[in-house]
N, CA, C and O atoms as a GROMACS GRO file, in nm:
protein
  448
    1MET      N    1   0.587  -2.251  -1.510
    1MET     CA    2   0.617  -2.174  -1.611
    1MET      C    3   0.560  -2.031  -1.602
    1MET      O    4   0.449  -2.001  -1.560
    2THR      N    5   0.645  -1.958  -1.644
    2THR     CA    6   0.608  -1.838  -1.628
    2THR      C    7   0.515  -1.755  -1.720
    2THR      O    8   0.507  -1.775  -1.842
    3ARG      N    9   0.448  -1.662  -1.656
    3ARG     CA   10   0.351  -1.607  -1.770
    3ARG      C   11   0.428  -1.516  -1.854
    3ARG      O   12   0.529  -1.472  -1.799
    4TRP      N   13   0.403  -1.468  -1.996
    4TRP     CA   14   0.446  -1.366  -2.073
    4TRP      C   15   0.331  -1.307  -2.156
    4TRP      O   16   0.367  -1.197  -2.198
    5TYR      N   17   0.223  -1.335  -2.191
    5TYR     CA   18   0.126  -1.289  -2.221
    5TYR      C   19   0.068  -1.130  -2.171
    5TYR      O   20  -0.002  -1.066  -2.249
    6GLY      N   21   0.097  -1.086  -2.063
    6GLY     CA   22   0.073  -0.984  -2.003
    6GLY      C   23   0.204  -0.878  -2.105
    6GLY      O   24   0.181  -0.766  -2.150
    7LYS      N   25   0.314  -0.943  -2.118
    7LYS     CA   26   0.426  -0.834  -2.154
    7LYS      C   27   0.378  -0.814  -2.264
    7LYS      O   28   0.333  -0.701  -2.279
    8LEU      N   29   0.367  -0.905  -2.377
    8LEU     CA   30   0.346  -0.886  -2.501
    8LEU      C   31   0.210  -0.798  -2.524
    8LEU      O   32   0.225  -0.707  -2.605
    9LEU      N   33   0.063  -0.812  -2.458
    9LEU     CA   34   0.017  -0.724  -2.459
    9LEU      C   35   0.040  -0.569  -2.430
    9LEU      O   36  -0.002  -0.470  -2.490
   10GLY      N   37   0.117  -0.582  -2.319
   10GLY     CA   38   0.149  -0.446  -2.307
   10GLY      C   39   0.218  -0.371  -2.374
   10GLY      O   40   0.206  -0.250  -2.395
   11LEU      N   41   0.308  -0.459  -2.418
   11LEU     CA   42   0.382  -0.375  -2.520
   11LEU      C   43   0.348  -0.334  -2.644
   11LEU      O   44   0.396  -0.237  -2.702
   12ILE      N   45   0.227  -0.443  -2.704
   12ILE     CA   46   0.165  -0.382  -2.824
   12ILE      C   47   0.049  -0.259  -2.791
   12ILE      O   48   0.004  -0.172  -2.866
   13ALA      N   49   0.025  -0.285  -2.667
   13ALA     CA   50  -0.068  -0.162  -2.661
   13ALA      C   51  -0.031  -0.026  -2.630
   13ALA      O   52  -0.082   0.081  -2.660
   14GLY      N   53   0.100  -0.067  -2.543
   14GLY     CA   54   0.131   0.076  -2.512
   14GLY      C   55   0.204   0.165  -2.631
   14GLY      O   56   0.203   0.286  -2.649
   15ALA      N   57   0.275   0.048  -2.712
   15ALA     CA   58   0.312   0.121  -2.860
   15ALA      C   59   0.202   0.193  -2.938
   15ALA      O   60   0.224   0.301  -2.993
   16LEU      N   61   0.088   0.134  -2.942
   16LEU     CA   62  -0.042   0.190  -2.989
   16LEU      C   63  -0.067   0.296  -2.940
   16LEU      O   64  -0.069   0.395  -3.013
   17LEU      N   65  -0.088   0.306  -2.824
   17LEU     CA   66  -0.138   0.413  -2.738
   17LEU      C   67  -0.051   0.544  -2.760
   17LEU      O   68  -0.117   0.646  -2.780
   18LEU      N   69   0.083   0.556  -2.760
   18LEU     CA   70   0.157   0.655  -2.734
   18LEU      C   71   0.245   0.659  -2.891
   18LEU      O   72   0.368   0.655  -2.889
   19ARG      N   73   0.177   0.666  -3.005
   19ARG     CA   74   0.228   0.684  -3.129
   19ARG      C   75   0.324   0.768  -3.134
   19ARG      O   76   0.429   0.747  -3.194
   20PHE      N   77   0.293   0.881  -3.063
   20PHE     CA   78   0.420   1.020  -3.110
   20PHE      C   79   0.556   0.936  -3.032
   20PHE      O   80   0.660   0.977  -3.084
   21ASN      N   81   0.577   0.860  -2.952
   21ASN     CA   82   0.666   0.788  -2.925
   21ASN      C   83   0.670   0.664  -2.885
   21ASN      O   84   0.696   0.629  -2.770
   22PRO      N   85   0.640   0.583  -2.987
   22PRO     CA   86   0.612   0.425  -2.991
   22PRO      C   87   0.726   0.338  -2.897
   22PRO      O   88   0.702   0.230  -2.843
   23LEU      N   89   0.851   0.407  -2.891
   23LEU     CA   90   0.966   0.301  -2.818
   23LEU      C   91   0.932   0.345  -2.674
   23LEU      O   92   0.962   0.258  -2.593
   24LEU      N   93   0.879   0.450  -2.622
   24LEU     CA   94   0.871   0.470  -2.495
   24LEU      C   95   0.757   0.409  -2.466
   24LEU      O   96   0.765   0.320  -2.380
   25GLY      N   97   0.638   0.434  -2.519
   25GLY     CA   98   0.550   0.348  -2.508
   25GLY      C   99   0.527   0.210  -2.480
   25GLY      O  100   0.450   0.159  -2.398
   26ALA      N  101   0.613   0.151  -2.570
   26ALA     CA  102   0.650   0.010  -2.566
   26ALA      C  103   0.670  -0.060  -2.413
   26ALA      O  104   0.611  -0.145  -2.345
   27LEU      N  105   0.788   0.026  -2.401
   27LEU     CA  106   0.860   0.054  -2.283
   27LEU      C  107   0.792   0.019  -2.150
   27LEU      O  108   0.810  -0.071  -2.067
   28ILE      N  109   0.674   0.163  -2.163
   28ILE     CA  110   0.606   0.141  -2.039
   28ILE      C  111   0.504   0.021  -2.042
   28ILE      O  112   0.469  -0.041  -1.941
   29GLY      N  113   0.467   0.000  -2.149
   29GLY     CA  114   0.316  -0.126  -2.155
   29GLY      C  115   0.434  -0.263  -2.146
   29GLY      O  116   0.375  -0.364  -2.109
   30LEU      N  117   0.551  -0.283  -2.165
   30LEU     CA  118   0.629  -0.398  -2.146
   30LEU      C  119   0.630  -0.411  -1.975
   30LEU      O  120   0.603  -0.517  -1.918
   31LEU      N  121   0.668  -0.279  -1.901
   31LEU     CA  122   0.666  -0.269  -1.767
   31LEU      C  123   0.544  -0.308  -1.674
   31LEU      O  124   0.556  -0.375  -1.572
   32ILE      N  125   0.414  -0.250  -1.728
   32ILE     CA  126   0.288  -0.265  -1.702
   32ILE      C  127   0.289  -0.435  -1.707
   32ILE      O  128   0.285  -0.494  -1.599
   33GLY      N  129   0.295  -0.503  -1.816
   33GLY     CA  130   0.249  -0.624  -1.842
   33GLY      C  131   0.334  -0.714  -1.754
   33GLY      O  132   0.279  -0.813  -1.705
   34HIS      N  133   0.465  -0.692  -1.729
   34HIS     CA  134   0.545  -0.736  -1.646
   34HIS      C  135   0.479  -0.761  -1.507
   34HIS      O  136   0.471  -0.866  -1.444
   35ALA      N  137   0.427  -0.620  -1.473
   35ALA     CA  138   0.364  -0.600  -1.316
   35ALA      C  139   0.275  -0.699  -1.305
   35ALA      O  140   0.273  -0.760  -1.198
   36PHE      N  141   0.174  -0.739  -1.422
   36PHE     CA  142   0.057  -0.812  -1.407
   36PHE      C  143   0.098  -0.945  -1.413
   36PHE      O  144   0.024  -1.033  -1.371
   37ASP      N  145   0.187  -0.966  -1.452
   37ASP     CA  146   0.235  -1.123  -1.495
   37ASP      C  147   0.310  -1.176  -1.388
   37ASP      O  148   0.320  -1.296  -1.359
   38ALA      N  149   0.375  -1.055  -1.316
   38ALA     CA  150   0.397  -1.134  -1.151
   38ALA      C  151   0.329  -1.102  -1.034
   38ALA      O  152   0.378  -1.118  -0.922
   39ASP      N  153   0.205  -1.054  -1.060
   39ASP     CA  154   0.088  -1.048  -0.978
   39ASP      C  155   0.104  -0.934  -0.917
   39ASP      O  156   0.035  -0.943  -0.816
   40TRP      N  157   0.151  -0.840  -0.919
   40TRP     CA  158   0.177  -0.709  -0.827
   40TRP      C  159   0.067  -0.664  -0.818
   40TRP      O  160   0.082  -0.581  -0.728
   41PHE      N  161  -0.058  -0.659  -0.855
   41PHE     CA  162  -0.154  -0.604  -0.903
   41PHE      C  163  -0.302  -0.701  -0.800
   41PHE      O  164  -0.411  -0.653  -0.769
   42ARG      N  165  -0.257  -0.821  -0.775
   42ARG     CA  166  -0.327  -0.928  -0.744
   42ARG      C  167  -0.399  -0.882  -0.619
   42ARG      O  168  -0.314  -0.853  -0.535
   43LEU      N  169  -0.540  -0.861  -0.567
   43LEU     CA  170  -0.586  -0.852  -0.465
   43LEU      C  171  -0.533  -0.980  -0.361
   43LEU      O  172  -0.523  -1.095  -0.401
   44ARG      N  173  -0.494  -0.930  -0.193
   44ARG     CA  174  -0.470  -1.057  -0.151
   44ARG      C  175  -0.567  -1.059  -0.082
   44ARG      O  176  -0.645  -0.964  -0.077
   45ARG      N  177  -0.585  -1.204   0.006
   45ARG     CA  178  -0.688  -1.258   0.042
   45ARG      C  179  -0.655  -1.203   0.231
   45ARG      O  180  -0.550  -1.213   0.294
   46ALA      N  181  -0.762  -1.159   0.269
   46ALA     CA  182  -0.749  -1.140   0.398
   46ALA      C  183  -0.774  -1.214   0.494
   46ALA      O  184  -0.882  -1.270   0.513
   47GLY      N  185  -0.649  -1.223   0.584
   47GLY     CA  186  -0.629  -1.387   0.644
   47GLY      C  187  -0.555  -1.495   0.606
   47GLY      O  188  -0.482  -1.482   0.507
   48PRO      N  189  -0.558  -1.603   0.666
   48PRO     CA  190  -0.471  -1.734   0.583
   48PRO      C  191  -0.592  -1.810   0.487
   48PRO      O  192  -0.715  -1.800   0.480
   49ASN      N  193  -0.496  -1.886   0.425
   49ASN     CA  194  -0.556  -1.962   0.338
   49ASN      C  195  -0.645  -2.073   0.402
   49ASN      O  196  -0.612  -2.158   0.485
   50PRO      N  197  -0.750  -2.054   0.350
   50PRO     CA  198  -0.857  -2.171   0.436
   50PRO      C  199  -0.842  -2.306   0.354
   50PRO      O  200  -0.933  -2.382   0.388
   51TYR      N  201  -0.772  -2.356   0.271
   51TYR     CA  202  -0.760  -2.478   0.204
   51TYR      C  203  -0.618  -2.538   0.281
   51TYR      O  204  -0.591  -2.658   0.284
   52ALA      N  205  -0.539  -2.440   0.339
   52ALA     CA  206  -0.439  -2.460   0.423
   52ALA      C  207  -0.460  -2.531   0.554
   52ALA      O  208  -0.389  -2.620   0.602
   53ALA      N  209  -0.548  -2.488   0.595
   53ALA     CA  210  -0.607  -2.511   0.728
   53ALA      C  211  -0.662  -2.661   0.732
   53ALA      O  212  -0.650  -2.739   0.826
   54LEU      N  213  -0.724  -2.685   0.613
   54LEU     CA  214  -0.792  -2.823   0.637
   54LEU      C  215  -0.720  -2.894   0.567
   54LEU      O  216  -0.767  -3.006   0.547
   55GLY      N  217  -0.574  -2.865   0.497
   55GLY     CA  218  -0.457  -2.968   0.460
   55GLY      C  219  -0.512  -2.994   0.341
   55GLY      O  220  -0.537  -3.114   0.337
   56LEU      N  221  -0.548  -2.927   0.222
   56LEU     CA  222  -0.595  -2.927   0.113
   56LEU      C  223  -0.557  -2.823  -0.007
   56LEU      O  224  -0.526  -2.706   0.019
   57ASP      N  225  -0.562  -2.878  -0.151
   57ASP     CA  226  -0.546  -2.784  -0.227
   57ASP      C  227  -0.649  -2.705  -0.262
   57ASP      O  228  -0.753  -2.743  -0.208
   58GLU      N  229  -0.667  -2.587  -0.346
   58GLU     CA  230  -0.749  -2.501  -0.369
   58GLU      C  231  -0.817  -2.584  -0.502
   58GLU      O  232  -0.922  -2.542  -0.551
   59ARG      N  233  -0.765  -2.678  -0.546
   59ARG     CA  234  -0.837  -2.740  -0.685
   59ARG      C  235  -0.953  -2.853  -0.611
   59ARG      O  236  -1.042  -2.893  -0.686
   60ALA      N  237  -0.953  -2.898  -0.482
   60ALA     CA  238  -1.032  -2.981  -0.417
   60ALA      C  239  -1.168  -3.003  -0.400
   60ALA      O  240  -1.233  -2.954  -0.308
   61SER      N  241  -1.211  -3.074  -0.484
   61SER     CA  242  -1.394  -3.091  -0.461
   61SER      C  243  -1.473  -3.045  -0.347
   61SER      O  244  -1.408  -3.038  -0.243
   62ASP      N  245  -1.570  -3.018  -0.340
   62ASP     CA  246  -1.656  -3.020  -0.231
   62ASP      C  247  -1.666  -3.154  -0.179
   62ASP      O  248  -1.666  -3.154  -0.056
   63ASP      N  249  -1.675  -3.253  -0.223
   63ASP     CA  250  -1.670  -3.402  -0.158
   63ASP      C  251  -1.540  -3.418  -0.031
   63ASP      O  252  -1.544  -3.451   0.087
   64GLU      N  253  -1.407  -3.367  -0.146
   64GLU     CA  254  -1.292  -3.361  -0.034
   64GLU      C  255  -1.283  -3.281   0.091
   64GLU      O  256  -1.229  -3.316   0.197
   65VAL      N  257  -1.349  -3.159   0.060
   65VAL     CA  258  -1.320  -3.040   0.187
   65VAL      C  259  -1.438  -3.114   0.264
   65VAL      O  260  -1.398  -3.148   0.375
   66ASP      N  261  -1.555  -3.146   0.244
   66ASP     CA  262  -1.594  -3.195   0.348
   66ASP      C  263  -1.561  -3.327   0.427
   66ASP      O  264  -1.590  -3.329   0.546
   67ARG      N  265  -1.501  -3.439   0.368
   67ARG     CA  266  -1.468  -3.528   0.426
   67ARG      C  267  -1.306  -3.464   0.523
   67ARG      O  268  -1.278  -3.498   0.638
   68ALA      N  269  -1.248  -3.396   0.462
   68ALA     CA  270  -1.124  -3.354   0.542
   68ALA      C  271  -1.170  -3.293   0.651
   68ALA      O  272  -1.134  -3.343   0.757
   69TYR      N  273  -1.259  -3.174   0.658
   69TYR     CA  274  -1.323  -3.142   0.772
   69TYR      C  275  -1.408  -3.205   0.839
   69TYR      O  276  -1.467  -3.124   0.911
   70ARG      N  277  -1.450  -3.317   0.856
   70ARG     CA  278  -1.526  -3.400   0.910
   70ARG      C  279  -1.402  -3.502   0.990
   70ARG      O  280  -1.415  -3.551   1.103
   71ARG      N  281  -1.313  -3.513   0.923
   71ARG     CA  282  -1.212  -3.619   0.967
   71ARG      C  283  -1.124  -3.526   1.061
   71ARG      O  284  -1.077  -3.585   1.159
   72LEU      N  285  -1.092  -3.374   1.047
   72LEU     CA  286  -1.039  -3.297   1.141
   72LEU      C  287  -1.096  -3.264   1.281
   72LEU      O  288  -1.035  -3.257   1.388
   73ILE      N  289  -1.225  -3.246   1.256
   73ILE     CA  290  -1.316  -3.178   1.337
   73ILE      C  291  -1.336  -3.301   1.424
   73ILE      O  292  -1.323  -3.283   1.545
   74ALA      N  293  -1.364  -3.420   1.382
   74ALA     CA  294  -1.343  -3.540   1.480
   74ALA      C  295  -1.272  -3.535   1.575
   74ALA      O  296  -1.308  -3.537   1.693
   75GLN      N  297  -1.099  -3.524   1.508
   75GLN     CA  298  -0.999  -3.525   1.576
   75GLN      C  299  -0.996  -3.429   1.699
   75GLN      O  300  -0.971  -3.469   1.813
   76TYR      N  301  -1.017  -3.329   1.673
   76TYR     CA  302  -0.983  -3.214   1.725
   76TYR      C  303  -1.104  -3.110   1.779
   76TYR      O  304  -1.098  -2.987   1.785
   77HIS      N  305  -1.223  -3.206   1.817
   77HIS     CA  306  -1.361  -3.151   1.875
   77HIS      C  307  -1.301  -3.147   2.048
   77HIS      O  308  -1.228  -3.227   2.106
   78PRO      N  309  -1.342  -3.065   2.082
   78PRO     CA  310  -1.311  -3.045   2.252
   78PRO      C  311  -1.388  -3.131   2.304
   78PRO      O  312  -1.339  -3.177   2.407
   79ASP      N  313  -1.508  -3.183   2.273
   79ASP     CA  314  -1.550  -3.303   2.375
   79ASP      C  315  -1.533  -3.410   2.360
   79ASP      O  316  -1.595  -3.492   2.428
   80ARG      N  317  -1.449  -3.444   2.273
   80ARG     CA  318  -1.365  -3.559   2.243
   80ARG      C  319  -1.254  -3.586   2.341
   80ARG      O  320  -1.216  -3.698   2.374
   81LEU      N  321  -1.198  -3.450   2.393
   81LEU     CA  322  -1.094  -3.460   2.486
   81LEU      C  323  -1.149  -3.406   2.635
   81LEU      O  324  -1.103  -3.305   2.688
   82GLU      N  325  -1.256  -3.491   2.697
   82GLU     CA  326  -1.287  -3.419   2.803
   82GLU      C  327  -1.223  -3.451   2.911
   82GLU      O  328  -1.243  -3.380   3.009
   83GLY      N  329  -1.142  -3.549   2.921
   83GLY     CA  330  -1.084  -3.578   3.036
   83GLY      C  331  -0.901  -3.543   3.024
   83GLY      O  332  -0.818  -3.592   3.101
   84ALA      N  333  -0.875  -3.469   2.934
   84ALA     CA  334  -0.754  -3.448   2.886
   84ALA      C  335  -0.675  -3.318   2.968
   84ALA      O  336  -0.742  -3.268   3.058
   85ALA      N  337  -0.561  -3.271   2.947
   85ALA     CA  338  -0.522  -3.140   3.042
   85ALA      C  339  -0.559  -3.004   2.998
   85ALA      O  340  -0.563  -2.971   2.879
   86PRO      N  341  -0.579  -2.944   3.075
   86PRO     CA  342  -0.625  -2.807   3.013
   86PRO      C  343  -0.546  -2.746   2.913
   86PRO      O  344  -0.594  -2.694   2.812
   87GLU      N  345  -0.450  -2.750   2.934
   87GLU     CA  346  -0.390  -2.676   2.802
   87GLU      C  347  -0.428  -2.762   2.650
   87GLU      O  348  -0.455  -2.716   2.540
   88LEU      N  349  -0.419  -2.877   2.687
   88LEU     CA  350  -0.426  -2.982   2.562
   88LEU      C  351  -0.583  -2.918   2.491
   88LEU      O  352  -0.606  -2.859   2.385
   89ARG      N  353  -0.657  -2.956   2.589
   89ARG     CA  354  -0.806  -2.889   2.571
   89ARG      C  355  -0.839  -2.762   2.466
   89ARG      O  356  -0.906  -2.742   2.365
   90GLN      N  357  -0.725  -2.669   2.579
   90GLN     CA  358  -0.758  -2.497   2.477
   90GLN      C  359  -0.671  -2.498   2.367
   90GLN      O  360  -0.695  -2.396   2.302
   91GLN      N  361  -0.555  -2.582   2.299
   91GLN     CA  362  -0.562  -2.601   2.200
   91GLN      C  363  -0.612  -2.646   2.080
   91GLN      O  364  -0.616  -2.596   1.968
   92ALA      N  365  -0.662  -2.790   2.144
   92ALA     CA  366  -0.806  -2.837   2.063
   92ALA      C  367  -0.919  -2.752   2.050
   92ALA      O  368  -0.996  -2.767   1.956
   93GLU      N  369  -0.934  -2.670   2.128
   93GLU     CA  370  -1.053  -2.580   2.120
   93GLU      C  371  -1.022  -2.463   1.993
   93GLU      O  372  -1.107  -2.439   1.908
   94ALA      N  373  -0.892  -2.396   1.996
   94ALA     CA  374  -0.808  -2.350   1.912
   94ALA      C  375  -0.864  -2.355   1.795
   94ALA      O  376  -0.931  -2.279   1.725
   95ARG      N  377  -0.797  -2.518   1.784
   95ARG     CA  378  -0.758  -2.562   1.610
   95ARG      C  379  -0.901  -2.570   1.567
   95ARG      O  380  -0.929  -2.519   1.458
   96ALA      N  381  -1.017  -2.639   1.651
   96ALA     CA  382  -1.124  -2.661   1.630
   96ALA      C  383  -1.202  -2.516   1.589
   96ALA      O  384  -1.288  -2.528   1.503
   97ARG      N  385  -1.182  -2.398   1.638
   97ARG     CA  386  -1.225  -2.277   1.585
   97ARG      C  387  -1.189  -2.239   1.473
   97ARG      O  388  -1.274  -2.186   1.401
   98GLU      N  389  -1.042  -2.256   1.421
   98GLU     CA  390  -0.959  -2.248   1.315
   98GLU      C  391  -1.009  -2.341   1.196
   98GLU      O  392  -1.007  -2.297   1.081
   99LEU      N  393  -1.058  -2.481   1.228
   99LEU     CA  394  -1.124  -2.530   1.136
   99LEU      C  395  -1.257  -2.513   1.069
   99LEU      O  396  -1.291  -2.538   0.954
  100ASN      N  397  -1.346  -2.448   1.204
  100ASN     CA  398  -1.471  -2.431   1.148
  100ASN      C  399  -1.486  -2.317   1.066
  100ASN      O  400  -1.571  -2.308   0.977
  101ALA      N  401  -1.396  -2.219   1.097
  101ALA     CA  402  -1.378  -2.059   1.025
  101ALA      C  403  -1.329  -2.118   0.872
  101ALA      O  404  -1.389  -2.078   0.772
  102ALA      N  405  -1.241  -2.192   0.862
  102ALA     CA  406  -1.156  -2.233   0.742
  102ALA      C  407  -1.281  -2.282   0.634
  102ALA      O  408  -1.301  -2.233   0.523
  103TYR      N  409  -1.362  -2.398   0.700
  103TYR     CA  410  -1.491  -2.456   0.618
  103TYR      C  411  -1.600  -2.357   0.569
  103TYR      O  412  -1.656  -2.348   0.459
  104ASP      N  413  -1.611  -2.289   0.679
  104ASP     CA  414  -1.726  -2.197   0.653
  104ASP      C  415  -1.670  -2.081   0.555
  104ASP      O  416  -1.752  -2.006   0.504
  105ARG      N  417  -1.538  -2.065   0.530
  105ARG     CA  418  -1.470  -1.945   0.450
  105ARG      C  419  -1.498  -1.992   0.289
  105ARG      O  420  -1.541  -1.926   0.194
  106ILE      N  421  -1.451  -2.144   0.299
  106ILE     CA  422  -1.470  -2.208   0.193
  106ILE      C  423  -1.614  -2.250   0.127
  106ILE      O  424  -1.645  -2.227   0.010
  107LYS      N  425  -1.677  -2.302   0.202
  107LYS     CA  426  -1.838  -2.266   0.162
  107LYS      C  427  -1.850  -2.150   0.114
  107LYS      O  428  -1.868  -2.152  -0.008
  108PHE      N  429  -1.849  -2.034   0.166
  108PHE     CA  430  -1.913  -1.880   0.111
  108PHE      C  431  -1.819  -1.874   0.017
  108PHE      O  432  -1.857  -1.782  -0.055
  109LEU      N  433  -1.713  -1.919  -0.030
  109LEU     CA  434  -1.648  -1.880  -0.162
  109LEU      C  435  -1.697  -1.940  -0.265
  109LEU      O  436  -1.708  -1.886  -0.376
  110ARG      N  437  -1.734  -2.074  -0.233
  110ARG     CA  438  -1.768  -2.172  -0.340
  110ARG      C  439  -1.904  -2.148  -0.376
  110ARG      O  440  -1.940  -2.183  -0.488
  111LYS      N  441  -2.015  -2.075  -0.272
  111LYS     CA  442  -2.155  -2.051  -0.302
  111LYS      C  443  -2.170  -1.913  -0.419
  111LYS      O  444  -2.262  -1.884  -0.496
  112ARG      N  445  -2.028  -1.842  -0.389
  112ARG     CA  446  -2.058  -1.690  -0.490
  112ARG      C  447  -2.032  -1.738  -0.621
  112ARG      O  448  -2.042  -1.663  -0.718
   0.00000   0.00000   0.00000
C-alpha cells in the first residue's frame, strides 16, 4: 500500500502558504509531499542491514535476535573449525565478525 497523506498535507500547506497563487503553491506542496511519501528524504543507514545478517526481520523481538545470534555464531565460530582447511576457516572468521558486528549494532540501536 502506498502512502498518500504526504501529498494531501503538502497540497493543503502549499496552497495556504502561497496565497497569492494557490495553484502554484498546491503544485509545489504536492511535489514535496510526493517526495516524502516516496522516502526521498529518508536518511540511509551506514552499512548493511544488521537484521539481514542474522536472517531476521526488523520486527523481531530481543529474544529472537539472541536465539538467531547464538545459533549462527555456534555454527560459524572459528574454534569449531579447528581442523578445517585454511580458506574455510578464513570464511568462518569473516562470517563470525559480520555476525558480531550485526549483533552489536542491533543491541546499540535497541538501547537508544
